[in-house]
C-alpha positions in Angstrom: 127.3 10.1 -50.9 130.1 8.5 -48.7 129.8 9.7 -45.0 133.4 11.0 -45.2 133.1 12.7 -48.6 132.7 16.4 -48.5 130.0 18.2 -50.5 131.5 20.1 -53.3 129.8 23.6 -53.7 132.5 24.9 -56.4 133.4 22.4 -58.9 136.7 22.8 -60.9 136.7 24.4 -64.2 137.0 21.7 -67.1 139.8 23.9 -68.7 142.6 25.9 -66.9 142.9 26.4 -63.3 140.3 27.2 -60.7 136.8 26.9 -60.0 133.5 27.3 -62.2 129.9 28.2 -61.1 128.3 27.0 -57.9 126.5 23.5 -58.1 124.3 24.1 -55.0 122.2 26.8 -53.3 125.0 27.2 -50.6 127.6 28.1 -53.4 125.2 30.6 -55.0 124.4 32.0 -51.6 127.8 32.8 -51.1 128.1 34.4 -54.6 125.2 36.6 -54.0 126.3 37.8 -50.5 129.7 38.4 -51.9 128.4 40.6 -54.8 126.1 42.6 -52.2 128.9 43.4 -50.3 131.2 44.3 -53.2 128.3 46.5 -54.5 127.7 48.3 -50.9 131.4 48.6 -50.5 131.9 50.3 -53.9 129.1 52.9 -53.1 130.6 53.7 -49.6 134.3 53.4 -50.5 134.5 54.7 -54.2 135.0 58.3 -53.3 138.0 57.1 -51.1 139.9 55.0 -53.9 142.8 54.4 -51.2 140.4 52.4 -49.3 138.3 50.8 -52.1 141.2 48.8 -53.7 142.4 47.2 -50.4 138.6 46.4 -50.0 138.3 44.6 -53.2 141.6 42.7 -52.7 140.3 41.4 -49.3 137.0 40.5 -50.8 138.8 38.3 -53.5 140.8 36.7 -51.0 137.7 35.7 -49.0 135.9 34.4 -52.2 139.0 32.3 -52.9 139.1 30.9 -49.5 135.3 29.7 -49.7 136.1 28.2 -53.2 139.3 26.5 -51.7 137.6 25.1 -48.7 134.3 24.1 -50.3 135.4 23.5 -53.8 137.3 20.7 -55.6 140.8 20.6 -55.3 142.4 23.0 -57.7 144.8 22.1 -60.5 145.5 22.7 -64.2 143.0 20.8 -66.4 142.9 20.2 -70.0 139.3 19.1 -70.4 137.7 15.5 -70.0 141.0 13.4 -70.1 
């Protein structure tokens, strides 16, 4: 790997726009911690749906930010072309 090349945690999907599953342990750690926070948040905030929906929206923004910073540049892809 070149010194100025960043390490990709989340590769781009082969078809469509977005990121695929993580390719290194750091990416998997982000996914596991994110899932744990969502589950804990669900147990705590589910009785208060007015708080749960914004919580989930914020958690999705946080995960997307991690993918944006540590993943490949997102663009529409049509396969191996």
